[in-house]
C-alpha positions, 0 to 999 in steps of 0.5 A: 691618788685620791684620799678617802676621808673618814671619821669612823674610829672603830672601823679597821680601815681608819688611819689616824682618825681622819682617813680610810686606808682602802684604795676604794670603797663600796657605798650603798643605800638603805632606801630605794632612792636616796636623796641625802647622805644620811640615806647612804652607807659605807659598805666597806666598814669593818669593825675593829 
């Protein structure tokens, strides 16, 4: 099983501050043609 690394501590899926507890995530973009990581978002984020 793959590990999804995540440092977003205020997400309800974050486990122990370094990984996501979900088995899969949805990644989206907030620009038409993303060219950098900063132009993408984890759309599985759920505020604690």
